[in-house]
ZABAVO-73988 format. One record per residue (C-alpha): z, y, x; residue number from 0. Coordinates in nm, 2 decimals. Layout:
BEGIN
<c3=Z&c2=Y&c1=X&num=NUM>
...
//
This chain:
BEGIN
<c3=14.99&c2=7.96&c1=8.58&num=0>
<c3=15.31&c2=7.87&c1=8.72&num=1>
<c3=15.24&c2=7.63&c1=9.01&num=2>
<c3=15.51&c2=7.41&c1=9.12&num=3>
<c3=15.64&c2=7.62&c1=9.42&num=4>
<c3=15.69&c2=7.92&c1=9.15&num=5>
<c3=15.86&c2=7.69&c1=8.93&num=6>
<c3=16.09&c2=7.57&c1=9.25&num=7>
<c3=16.11&c2=7.94&c1=9.32&num=8>
<c3=16.22&c2=8.06&c1=8.96&num=9>
<c3=16.48&c2=7.76&c1=8.96&num=10>
<c3=16.64&c2=7.88&c1=9.28&num=11>
<c3=16.65&c2=8.22&c1=9.16&num=12>
<c3=16.86&c2=8.13&c1=8.90&num=13>
<c3=17.05&c2=7.88&c1=9.07&num=14>
<c3=17.16&c2=8.16&c1=9.33&num=15>
<c3=17.29&c2=8.38&c1=9.06&num=16>
<c3=17.54&c2=8.12&c1=8.93&num=17>
<c3=17.62&c2=7.90&c1=9.21&num=18>
<c3=17.72&c2=8.00&c1=9.56&num=19>
<c3=17.49&c2=7.91&c1=9.86&num=20>
<c3=17.78&c2=7.68&c1=10.00&num=21>
<c3=17.83&c2=7.49&c1=9.67&num=22>
<c3=17.45&c2=7.40&c1=9.63&num=23>
<c3=17.45&c2=7.29&c1=10.02&num=24>
<c3=17.74&c2=7.08&c1=9.94&num=25>
<c3=17.68&c2=6.92&c1=9.62&num=26>
<c3=17.33&c2=7.00&c1=9.50&num=27>
<c3=17.09&c2=7.00&c1=9.80&num=28>
<c3=16.80&c2=6.82&c1=9.65&num=29>
<c3=16.59&c2=7.01&c1=9.38&num=30>
<c3=16.36&c2=6.76&c1=9.21&num=31>
<c3=16.05&c2=6.91&c1=9.02&num=32>
<c3=15.87&c2=6.70&c1=8.74&num=33>
<c3=15.54&c2=6.77&c1=8.60&num=34>
<c3=15.55&c2=6.74&c1=8.21&num=35>
<c3=15.20&c2=6.86&c1=8.15&num=36>
<c3=15.28&c2=7.21&c1=7.97&num=37>
<c3=15.62&c2=7.26&c1=8.14&num=38>
<c3=15.76&c2=7.19&c1=8.46&num=39>
<c3=16.13&c2=7.04&c1=8.46&num=40>
<c3=16.34&c2=7.14&c1=8.77&num=41>
<c3=16.73&c2=7.01&c1=8.81&num=42>
<c3=16.92&c2=6.94&c1=9.10&num=43>
<c3=17.04&c2=6.63&c1=9.20&num=44>
<c3=17.36&c2=6.54&c1=9.44&num=45>
<c3=17.28&c2=6.43&c1=9.80&num=46>
<c3=17.53&c2=6.17&c1=9.82&num=47>
<c3=17.45&c2=5.80&c1=9.71&num=48>
<c3=17.55&c2=5.72&c1=9.35&num=49>
<c3=17.72&c2=5.40&c1=9.45&num=50>
<c3=17.93&c2=5.30&c1=9.76&num=51>
<c3=18.04&c2=4.96&c1=9.83&num=52>
<c3=18.34&c2=4.90&c1=10.06&num=53>
<c3=18.47&c2=4.54&c1=10.19&num=54>
<c3=18.83&c2=4.48&c1=10.13&num=55>
<c3=19.03&c2=4.28&c1=10.36&num=56>
<c3=19.08&c2=4.00&c1=10.09&num=57>
<c3=18.70&c2=3.94&c1=10.09&num=58>
<c3=18.64&c2=4.12&c1=9.77&num=59>
<c3=18.43&c2=4.44&c1=9.75&num=60>
<c3=18.54&c2=4.79&c1=9.61&num=61>
<c3=18.24&c2=4.98&c1=9.41&num=62>
<c3=18.25&c2=5.36&c1=9.35&num=63>
<c3=17.98&c2=5.48&c1=9.13&num=64>
<c3=17.90&c2=5.85&c1=9.03&num=65>
<c3=17.72&c2=5.92&c1=8.72&num=66>
<c3=17.64&c2=6.26&c1=8.58&num=67>
<c3=17.71&c2=6.53&c1=8.82&num=68>
<c3=17.64&c2=6.86&c1=8.63&num=69>
<c3=17.41&c2=7.11&c1=8.79&num=70>
<c3=17.14&c2=7.30&c1=8.69&num=71>
<c3=16.82&c2=7.20&c1=8.49&num=72>
<c3=16.53&c2=7.44&c1=8.36&num=73>
<c3=16.21&c2=7.34&c1=8.18&num=74>
<c3=15.96&c2=7.62&c1=8.27&num=75>
<c3=15.62&c2=7.69&c1=8.08&num=76>
<c3=15.35&c2=7.62&c1=8.32&num=77>
<c3=15.14&c2=7.88&c1=8.15&num=78>
<c3=15.39&c2=8.18&c1=8.15&num=79>
<c3=15.65&c2=8.09&c1=8.39&num=80>
<c3=15.89&c2=8.13&c1=8.09&num=81>
<c3=16.21&c2=7.93&c1=8.12&num=82>
<c3=16.19&c2=7.73&c1=7.77&num=83>
<c3=16.51&c2=7.53&c1=7.81&num=84>
<c3=16.82&c2=7.56&c1=8.04&num=85>
<c3=17.14&c2=7.38&c1=8.09&num=86>
<c3=17.40&c2=7.42&c1=8.33&num=87>
<c3=17.73&c2=7.21&c1=8.36&num=88>
<c3=17.97&c2=7.24&c1=8.65&num=89>
//
């Protein structure tokens, strides 16, 4: 049975084959593992905040929001350790 640790290691092996360590560290330093019952969902998240607020001199605020972001996402079968679904966007 593939454990959470095994799922994370499978994910890191695949990610290392398509992304440089510097790219992963700079953009996707957070790896999240979710238990979906029969599978593990493992995906990268951007390390920076999704929303940034900046006060402007005129008293208003500027809001910058990050949506999406790409990265690698895998669904891994718990029994076999097989990758049953994968997606990657730069």
